[in-house]
Each structure stands twice: as C-alpha cells, then as structure tokens.
VEXGULUM-879164 format. One record per residue: x, y, z of N, C-alpha, C, CB in turn. Coordinates in steps of 0.05 Angstrom, whole numbers. Glycine has a CB too. Layout:
% VEXGULUM-879164
neast=X	nnorth=Y	nup=Z	caeast=X	canorth=Y	caup=Z	ceast=X	cnorth=Y	cup=Z	cbeast=X	cbnorth=Y	cbup=Z
...
//
This chain:
% VEXGULUM-879164
neast=2892	nnorth=1767	nup=2237	caeast=2874	canorth=1753	caup=2212	ceast=2853	cnorth=1780	cup=2226	cbeast=2862	cbnorth=1707	cbup=2213
neast=2843	nnorth=1782	nup=2198	caeast=2825	canorth=1794	caup=2185	ceast=2787	cnorth=1801	cup=2200	cbeast=2827	cbnorth=1774	cbup=2161
neast=2789	nnorth=1825	nup=2211	caeast=2761	canorth=1826	caup=2213	ceast=2745	cnorth=1823	cup=2192	cbeast=2755	cbnorth=1845	cbup=2223
neast=2718	nnorth=1811	nup=2191	caeast=2702	canorth=1807	caup=2168	ceast=2676	cnorth=1803	cup=2178	cbeast=2710	cbnorth=1785	cbup=2151
neast=2660	nnorth=1845	nup=2178	caeast=2629	canorth=1839	caup=2176	ceast=2610	cnorth=1821	cup=2161	cbeast=2620	cbnorth=1859	cbup=2170
neast=2587	nnorth=1817	nup=2172	caeast=2570	canorth=1811	caup=2150	ceast=2545	cnorth=1832	cup=2156	cbeast=2563	cbnorth=1778	cbup=2149
neast=2537	nnorth=1828	nup=2127	caeast=2524	canorth=1854	caup=2122	ceast=2493	cnorth=1848	cup=2108	cbeast=2546	cbnorth=1873	cbup=2101
neast=2478	nnorth=1867	nup=2135	caeast=2448	canorth=1848	caup=2120	ceast=2428	cnorth=1877	cup=2110	cbeast=2423	cbnorth=1821	cbup=2154
neast=2409	nnorth=1860	nup=2092	caeast=2392	canorth=1895	caup=2080	ceast=2417	cnorth=1905	cup=2055	cbeast=2391	cbnorth=1930	cbup=2117
neast=2430	nnorth=1897	nup=2046	caeast=2443	canorth=1921	caup=2035	ceast=2433	cnorth=1926	cup=2012	cbeast=2470	cbnorth=1919	cbup=2033
neast=2436	nnorth=1956	nup=2011	caeast=2413	canorth=1966	caup=1991	ceast=2419	cnorth=1970	cup=1969	cbeast=2400	cbnorth=1987	cbup=1996
neast=2447	nnorth=1974	nup=1969	caeast=2462	canorth=1972	caup=1951	ceast=2452	cnorth=1960	cup=1914	cbeast=2480	cbnorth=1957	cbup=1967
neast=2442	nnorth=1932	nup=1937	caeast=2438	canorth=1911	caup=1914	ceast=2411	cnorth=1903	cup=1900	cbeast=2447	cbnorth=1887	cbup=1924
neast=2400	nnorth=1922	nup=1920	caeast=2366	canorth=1917	caup=1919	ceast=2368	cnorth=1936	cup=1902	cbeast=2342	cbnorth=1922	cbup=1948
neast=2369	nnorth=1965	nup=1903	caeast=2376	canorth=1979	caup=1879	ceast=2381	cnorth=1979	cup=1857	cbeast=2386	cbnorth=1986	cbup=1880
neast=2395	nnorth=1957	nup=1851	caeast=2418	canorth=1936	caup=1826	ceast=2394	cnorth=1939	cup=1817	cbeast=2436	cbnorth=1899	cbup=1829
neast=2377	nnorth=1910	nup=1838	caeast=2364	canorth=1894	caup=1818	ceast=2331	cnorth=1895	cup=1809	cbeast=2370	cbnorth=1867	cbup=1828
neast=2323	nnorth=1924	nup=1813	caeast=2306	canorth=1937	caup=1816	ceast=2309	cnorth=1953	cup=1774	cbeast=2311	cbnorth=1957	cbup=1849
neast=2327	nnorth=1951	nup=1768	caeast=2332	canorth=1969	caup=1748	ceast=2326	cnorth=1958	cup=1723	cbeast=2358	cbnorth=1978	cbup=1749
neast=2301	nnorth=1935	nup=1724	caeast=2296	canorth=1926	caup=1717	ceast=2260	cnorth=1911	cup=1717	cbeast=2315	cbnorth=1922	cbup=1719
neast=2243	nnorth=1911	nup=1688	caeast=2229	canorth=1891	caup=1699	ceast=2218	cnorth=1875	cup=1715	cbeast=2231	cbnorth=1884	cbup=1697
neast=2209	nnorth=1870	nup=1736	caeast=2207	canorth=1840	caup=1751	ceast=2192	cnorth=1821	cup=1735	cbeast=2192	cbnorth=1840	cbup=1780
neast=2192	nnorth=1787	nup=1736	caeast=2189	canorth=1786	caup=1730	ceast=2148	cnorth=1771	cup=1727	cbeast=2213	cbnorth=1786	cbup=1727
neast=2138	nnorth=1779	nup=1743	caeast=2110	canorth=1788	caup=1741	ceast=2102	cnorth=1804	cup=1724	cbeast=2102	cbnorth=1796	cbup=1761
neast=2110	nnorth=1829	nup=1731	caeast=2119	canorth=1853	caup=1721	ceast=2110	cnorth=1845	cup=1678	cbeast=2160	cbnorth=1857	cbup=1733
neast=2134	nnorth=1824	nup=1672	caeast=2146	canorth=1823	caup=1650	ceast=2127	cnorth=1805	cup=1640	cbeast=2174	cbnorth=1817	cbup=1651
neast=2116	nnorth=1785	nup=1644	caeast=2100	canorth=1767	caup=1646	ceast=2064	cnorth=1778	cup=1636	cbeast=2105	cbnorth=1758	cbup=1677
neast=2074	nnorth=1792	nup=1646	caeast=2048	canorth=1816	caup=1646	ceast=2044	cnorth=1830	cup=1623	cbeast=2051	cbnorth=1839	cbup=1666
neast=2061	nnorth=1844	nup=1619	caeast=2068	canorth=1867	caup=1600	ceast=2065	cnorth=1835	cup=1556	cbeast=2120	cbnorth=1888	cbup=1618
neast=2092	nnorth=1820	nup=1558	caeast=2079	canorth=1799	caup=1554	ceast=2055	cnorth=1788	cup=1536	cbeast=2074	cbnorth=1799	cbup=1571
neast=2038	nnorth=1778	nup=1563	caeast=2008	canorth=1765	caup=1552	ceast=2000	cnorth=1799	cup=1542	cbeast=1980	cbnorth=1745	cbup=1584
neast=2003	nnorth=1805	nup=1546	caeast=1991	canorth=1850	caup=1530	ceast=2001	cnorth=1833	cup=1504	cbeast=2023	cbnorth=1898	cbup=1542
neast=2024	nnorth=1838	nup=1495	caeast=2040	canorth=1837	caup=1465	ceast=2030	cnorth=1811	cup=1452	cbeast=2077	cbnorth=1834	cbup=1467
neast=2009	nnorth=1785	nup=1474	caeast=2012	canorth=1766	caup=1456	ceast=1987	cnorth=1770	cup=1436	cbeast=2013	cbnorth=1739	cbup=1471
neast=1968	nnorth=1778	nup=1463	caeast=1945	canorth=1779	caup=1455	ceast=1950	cnorth=1806	cup=1434	cbeast=1923	cbnorth=1780	cbup=1482
neast=1946	nnorth=1829	nup=1422	caeast=1953	canorth=1848	caup=1402	ceast=1962	cnorth=1842	cup=1375	cbeast=1969	cbnorth=1862	cbup=1412
neast=1988	nnorth=1822	nup=1386	caeast=1998	canorth=1812	caup=1356	ceast=1987	cnorth=1796	cup=1350	cbeast=2023	cbnorth=1804	cbup=1351
neast=1969	nnorth=1779	nup=1360	caeast=1937	canorth=1752	caup=1346	ceast=1930	cnorth=1777	cup=1338	cbeast=1907	cbnorth=1728	cbup=1372
neast=1925	nnorth=1799	nup=1344	caeast=1905	canorth=1818	caup=1334	ceast=1911	cnorth=1821	cup=1305	cbeast=1906	cbnorth=1847	cbup=1348
neast=1942	nnorth=1824	nup=1302	caeast=1951	canorth=1837	caup=1276	ceast=1955	cnorth=1877	cup=1287	cbeast=1919	cbnorth=1827	cbup=1247
neast=1959	nnorth=1880	nup=1306	caeast=1969	canorth=1918	caup=1314	ceast=1995	cnorth=1923	cup=1316	cbeast=1959	cbnorth=1932	cbup=1344
neast=2001	nnorth=1903	nup=1329	caeast=2028	canorth=1900	caup=1342	ceast=2046	cnorth=1879	cup=1327	cbeast=2023	cbnorth=1890	cbup=1373
neast=2068	nnorth=1894	nup=1309	caeast=2087	canorth=1871	caup=1300	ceast=2115	cnorth=1867	cup=1308	cbeast=2088	cbnorth=1873	cbup=1274
neast=2119	nnorth=1878	nup=1333	caeast=2156	canorth=1876	caup=1338	ceast=2156	cnorth=1894	cup=1373	cbeast=2182	cbnorth=1903	cbup=1302
neast=2183	nnorth=1887	nup=1386	caeast=2169	canorth=1905	caup=1414	ceast=2211	cnorth=1896	cup=1415	cbeast=2131	cbnorth=1885	cbup=1448
neast=2218	nnorth=1926	nup=1435	caeast=2246	canorth=1921	caup=1441	ceast=2245	cnorth=1940	cup=1467	cbeast=2269	cbnorth=1929	cbup=1415
neast=2260	nnorth=1938	nup=1488	caeast=2269	canorth=1940	caup=1513	ceast=2287	cnorth=1954	cup=1508	cbeast=2275	cbnorth=1920	cbup=1529
neast=2283	nnorth=1978	nup=1527	caeast=2307	canorth=2013	caup=1519	ceast=2308	cnorth=2012	cup=1554	cbeast=2285	cbnorth=2057	cbup=1497
neast=2337	nnorth=2017	nup=1562	caeast=2334	canorth=2029	caup=1601	ceast=2357	cnorth=2053	cup=1606	cbeast=2345	cbnorth=1996	cbup=1630
neast=2356	nnorth=2068	nup=1613	caeast=2364	canorth=2083	caup=1622	ceast=2367	cnorth=2085	cup=1654	cbeast=2353	cbnorth=2097	cbup=1611
neast=2373	nnorth=2111	nup=1667	caeast=2378	canorth=2110	caup=1692	ceast=2357	cnorth=2116	cup=1713	cbeast=2397	cbnorth=2124	cbup=1695
neast=2335	nnorth=2138	nup=1695	caeast=2307	canorth=2142	caup=1704	ceast=2283	cnorth=2123	cup=1699	cbeast=2299	cbnorth=2165	cbup=1693
neast=2289	nnorth=2111	nup=1677	caeast=2265	canorth=2093	caup=1673	ceast=2278	cnorth=2062	cup=1652	cbeast=2238	cbnorth=2115	cbup=1653
neast=2251	nnorth=2054	nup=1655	caeast=2254	canorth=2032	caup=1640	ceast=2234	cnorth=2009	cup=1625	cbeast=2267	cbnorth=2022	cbup=1655
neast=2233	nnorth=2025	nup=1600	caeast=2211	canorth=2018	caup=1573	ceast=2205	cnorth=1992	cup=1552	cbeast=2219	cbnorth=2037	cbup=1554
neast=2182	nnorth=1986	nup=1552	caeast=2182	canorth=1950	caup=1538	ceast=2167	cnorth=1973	cup=1507	cbeast=2148	cbnorth=1913	cbup=1563
neast=2185	nnorth=1984	nup=1487	caeast=2177	canorth=1994	caup=1462	ceast=2161	cnorth=1975	cup=1441	cbeast=2201	cbnorth=2004	cbup=1451
neast=2136	nnorth=1995	nup=1433	caeast=2119	canorth=1969	caup=1414	ceast=2125	cnorth=1988	cup=1391	cbeast=2077	cbnorth=1959	cbup=1419
neast=2130	nnorth=1969	nup=1365	caeast=2132	canorth=1977	caup=1344	ceast=2108	cnorth=1964	cup=1324	cbeast=2157	cbnorth=1972	cbup=1339
neast=2089	nnorth=1987	nup=1311	caeast=2068	canorth=1966	caup=1290	ceast=2090	cnorth=1958	cup=1266	cbeast=2035	cbnorth=1988	cbup=1273
neast=2102	nnorth=1978	nup=1256	caeast=2125	canorth=1967	caup=1229	ceast=2152	cnorth=1969	cup=1244	cbeast=2128	cbnorth=1991	cbup=1196
neast=2177	nnorth=1963	nup=1233	caeast=2197	canorth=1966	caup=1228	ceast=2212	cnorth=1991	cup=1224	cbeast=2196	cbnorth=1953	cbup=1213
neast=2206	nnorth=2015	nup=1242	caeast=2208	canorth=2034	caup=1235	ceast=2226	cnorth=2054	cup=1258	cbeast=2183	cbnorth=2039	cbup=1228
neast=2233	nnorth=2082	nup=1258	caeast=2263	canorth=2076	caup=1274	ceast=2250	cnorth=2096	cup=1309	cbeast=2304	cbnorth=2099	cbup=1248
neast=2224	nnorth=2100	nup=1301	caeast=2210	canorth=2104	caup=1337	ceast=2183	cnorth=2078	cup=1334	cbeast=2189	cbnorth=2150	cbup=1344
neast=2193	nnorth=2081	nup=1356	caeast=2168	canorth=2066	caup=1385	ceast=2141	cnorth=2077	cup=1384	cbeast=2177	cbnorth=2074	cbup=1421
neast=2114	nnorth=2063	nup=1371	caeast=2085	canorth=2081	caup=1369	ceast=2078	cnorth=2085	cup=1393	cbeast=2059	cbnorth=2068	cbup=1356
neast=2079	nnorth=2054	nup=1421	caeast=2077	canorth=2058	caup=1449	ceast=2089	cnorth=2058	cup=1461	cbeast=2069	cbnorth=2050	cbup=1459
neast=2101	nnorth=2066	nup=1482	caeast=2121	canorth=2053	caup=1501	ceast=2117	cnorth=2042	cup=1539	cbeast=2142	cbnorth=2074	cbup=1499
neast=2110	nnorth=2030	nup=1552	caeast=2104	canorth=2025	caup=1569	ceast=2117	cnorth=2017	cup=1593	cbeast=2093	cbnorth=2016	cbup=1563
neast=2123	nnorth=2044	nup=1614	caeast=2150	canorth=2048	caup=1621	ceast=2148	cnorth=2044	cup=1649	cbeast=2162	cbnorth=2075	cbup=1613
neast=2171	nnorth=2030	nup=1663	caeast=2171	canorth=2035	caup=1688	ceast=2188	cnorth=2053	cup=1696	cbeast=2174	cbnorth=2017	cbup=1701
neast=2177	nnorth=2076	nup=1720	caeast=2191	canorth=2102	caup=1721	ceast=2215	cnorth=2088	cup=1744	cbeast=2169	cbnorth=2133	cbup=1733
neast=2238	nnorth=2082	nup=1750	caeast=2250	canorth=2087	caup=1775	ceast=2250	cnorth=2099	cup=1800	cbeast=2262	cbnorth=2092	cbup=1772
neast=2258	nnorth=2126	nup=1788	caeast=2249	canorth=2144	caup=1801	ceast=2225	cnorth=2167	cup=1804	cbeast=2264	cbnorth=2149	cbup=1800
neast=2207	nnorth=2154	nup=1810	caeast=2182	canorth=2177	caup=1807	ceast=2177	cnorth=2189	cup=1818	cbeast=2163	cbnorth=2175	cbup=1804
neast=2165	nnorth=2221	nup=1815	caeast=2156	canorth=2243	caup=1831	ceast=2127	cnorth=2236	cup=1843	cbeast=2156	cbnorth=2269	cbup=1812
neast=2112	nnorth=2226	nup=1845	caeast=2090	canorth=2214	caup=1862	ceast=2088	cnorth=2187	cup=1854	cbeast=2062	cbnorth=2228	cbup=1860
neast=2070	nnorth=2177	nup=1871	caeast=2062	canorth=2161	caup=1879	ceast=2043	cnorth=2141	cup=1853	cbeast=2051	cbnorth=2172	cbup=1903
neast=2044	nnorth=2157	nup=1842	caeast=2025	canorth=2147	caup=1817	ceast=2039	cnorth=2145	cup=1782	cbeast=1997	cbnorth=2173	cbup=1817
neast=2064	nnorth=2154	nup=1789	caeast=2076	canorth=2153	caup=1761	ceast=2097	cnorth=2133	cup=1764	cbeast=2088	cbnorth=2182	cbup=1749
neast=2091	nnorth=2108	nup=1768	caeast=2111	canorth=2088	caup=1777	ceast=2115	cnorth=2082	cup=1748	cbeast=2102	cbnorth=2062	cbup=1799
neast=2087	nnorth=2068	nup=1739	caeast=2079	canorth=2061	caup=1711	ceast=2072	cnorth=2079	cup=1693	cbeast=2060	cbnorth=2046	cbup=1710
neast=2082	nnorth=2083	nup=1669	caeast=2067	canorth=2105	caup=1651	ceast=2063	cnorth=2083	cup=1625	cbeast=2087	cbnorth=2139	cbup=1642
neast=2043	nnorth=2092	nup=1610	caeast=2055	canorth=2095	caup=1576	ceast=2050	cnorth=2108	cup=1565	cbeast=2053	cbnorth=2080	cbup=1558
neast=2063	nnorth=2119	nup=1548	caeast=2068	canorth=2145	caup=1532	ceast=2065	cnorth=2129	cup=1502	cbeast=2101	cbnorth=2163	cbup=1539
neast=2067	nnorth=2153	nup=1481	caeast=2052	canorth=2150	caup=1454	ceast=2091	cnorth=2154	cup=1446	cbeast=2018	cbnorth=2179	cbup=1441
neast=2078	nnorth=2159	nup=1421	caeast=2118	canorth=2163	caup=1397	ceast=2117	cnorth=2187	cup=1412	cbeast=2124	cbnorth=2168	cbup=1346
neast=2105	nnorth=2211	nup=1420	caeast=2124	canorth=2234	caup=1422	ceast=2133	cnorth=2233	cup=1448	cbeast=2112	cbnorth=2261	cbup=1416
neast=2130	nnorth=2219	nup=1464	caeast=2135	canorth=2214	caup=1496	ceast=2103	cnorth=2220	cup=1517	cbeast=2163	cbnorth=2240	cbup=1506
neast=2086	nnorth=2226	nup=1496	caeast=2073	canorth=2235	caup=1519	ceast=2047	cnorth=2223	cup=1541	cbeast=2065	cbnorth=2256	cbup=1508
neast=2046	nnorth=2225	nup=1561	caeast=2036	canorth=2203	caup=1578	ceast=2011	cnorth=2204	cup=1571	cbeast=2040	cbnorth=2205	cbup=1609
neast=2003	nnorth=2177	nup=1563	caeast=1966	canorth=2171	caup=1558	ceast=1961	cnorth=2156	cup=1585	cbeast=1955	cbnorth=2146	cbup=1525
neast=1971	nnorth=2143	nup=1599	caeast=1969	canorth=2137	caup=1615	ceast=1985	cnorth=2122	cup=1650	cbeast=1958	cbnorth=2132	cbup=1602
neast=1981	nnorth=2128	nup=1660	caeast=1992	canorth=2125	caup=1683	ceast=1989	cnorth=2114	cup=1720	cbeast=1994	cbnorth=2144	cbup=1680
neast=1989	nnorth=2108	nup=1728	caeast=1977	canorth=2089	caup=1746	ceast=2006	cnorth=2075	cup=1773	cbeast=1963	cbnorth=2061	cbup=1722
neast=2001	nnorth=2062	nup=1797	caeast=2021	canorth=2052	caup=1811	ceast=2018	cnorth=2027	cup=1810	cbeast=2024	cbnorth=2059	cbup=1834
neast=2006	nnorth=2022	nup=1797	caeast=2000	canorth=1994	caup=1787	ceast=1991	cnorth=1979	cup=1758	cbeast=1983	cbnorth=1989	cbup=1800
neast=2026	nnorth=1961	nup=1753	caeast=2020	canorth=1949	caup=1732	ceast=1989	cnorth=1931	cup=1718	cbeast=2039	cbnorth=1935	cbup=1735
neast=1985	nnorth=1918	nup=1742	caeast=1960	canorth=1893	caup=1730	ceast=1936	cnorth=1916	cup=1716	cbeast=1941	cbnorth=1868	cbup=1765
neast=1940	nnorth=1929	nup=1733	caeast=1908	canorth=1953	caup=1728	ceast=1912	cnorth=1967	cup=1707	cbeast=1900	cbnorth=1979	cbup=1754
neast=1938	nnorth=1985	nup=1699	caeast=1942	canorth=1992	caup=1685	ceast=1941	cnorth=1988	cup=1668	cbeast=1950	cbnorth=1997	cbup=1687
neast=1944	nnorth=1964	nup=1656	caeast=1943	canorth=1941	caup=1634	ceast=1914	cnorth=1935	cup=1622	cbeast=1956	cbnorth=1913	cbup=1646
neast=1909	nnorth=1924	nup=1656	caeast=1869	canorth=1917	caup=1644	ceast=1850	cnorth=1940	cup=1632	cbeast=1846	cbnorth=1908	cbup=1672
neast=1855	nnorth=1962	nup=1653	caeast=1847	canorth=1980	caup=1655	ceast=1854	cnorth=1997	cup=1625	cbeast=1855	cbnorth=1989	cbup=1679
neast=1865	nnorth=1993	nup=1607	caeast=1868	canorth=2016	caup=1591	ceast=1856	cnorth=1994	cup=1563	cbeast=1905	cbnorth=2033	cbup=1592
neast=1841	nnorth=2000	nup=1550	caeast=1819	canorth=1986	caup=1527	ceast=1837	cnorth=1994	cup=1499	cbeast=1781	cbnorth=2005	cbup=1527
neast=1852	nnorth=1982	nup=1498	caeast=1881	canorth=1965	caup=1471	ceast=1862	cnorth=1979	cup=1444	cbeast=1883	cbnorth=1911	cbup=1468
neast=1836	nnorth=1966	nup=1443	caeast=1833	canorth=1952	caup=1409	ceast=1825	cnorth=1989	cup=1402	cbeast=1795	cbnorth=1917	cbup=1400
neast=1813	nnorth=2008	nup=1431	caeast=1797	canorth=2034	caup=1420	ceast=1826	cnorth=2053	cup=1419	cbeast=1767	cbnorth=2048	cbup=1447
neast=1842	nnorth=2052	nup=1424	caeast=1872	canorth=2071	caup=1428	ceast=1886	cnorth=2071	cup=1402	cbeast=1895	cbnorth=2057	cbup=1452
neast=1874	nnorth=2078	nup=1387	caeast=1886	canorth=2096	caup=1364	ceast=1921	cnorth=2100	cup=1354	cbeast=1877	cbnorth=2123	cbup=1375
neast=1934	nnorth=2078	nup=1331	caeast=1960	canorth=2100	caup=1330	ceast=1956	cnorth=2101	cup=1312	cbeast=1987	cbnorth=2098	cbup=1336
neast=1960	nnorth=2135	nup=1312	caeast=1972	canorth=2145	caup=1283	ceast=1993	cnorth=2146	cup=1272	cbeast=1970	cbnorth=2163	cbup=1279
neast=1996	nnorth=2147	nup=1244	caeast=2031	canorth=2135	caup=1233	ceast=2032	cnorth=2167	cup=1226	cbeast=2038	cbnorth=2103	cbup=1198
//
C-alpha cells in the first residue's frame, strides 16, 4: 500500500488563487464603472492578465488603447504599489495598498481623459 500524506497550507494553490481580482475588489471596481457609465464618460471595459499584474481596462470609445487602467500588481516592490491607476501611456497616476481607498479618494470627474 502506498503512503499518502496530507498537505496543509499549500502555498501553490494560494498563489494560483490570487492571480485575479477577488470578489470584493471586483465589486468595488464594477460599482465605479457603473457610476462612470451613467455619467457618460466611460463606454466599455476589458480585463488583461499577465504574470506580474491584472488590470481592468477602461475605454472611452472602441479604440485600440484603453484610456485608464486599474491594476493589481501581483509582485509589488513596495507595499503601497499593490493597486495602481495608470493612464493610456502606462504612467502611474495614483497608487495605494488598499483598492477601496484608492477608488474612493480619486476624484474621477476631475480626471481629464486626453484624446
């Protein structure tokens, strides 16, 4: 008979689980998206995934580049770089360690989208 071992606190499954937004993060982002769609400033969205980050991309029109990105950095260098807001060129506008604070403290109406 083969020996069977029970593995508790398996780190491999934990890292695979965090490769996307969790339910609370996604709910916060989609609430913001619904608010901005009702204002008429955002039109479409998509998700992008990579080895280092997962992003929620916002489009103003059907264009090839998103105008804003809300990203979750999977391998941050510093603790306050876990969540980032980037513009269409990839420059970081704001960063924080808490997604709710980042979304609530950003004045989205004053944020100008340059064409």
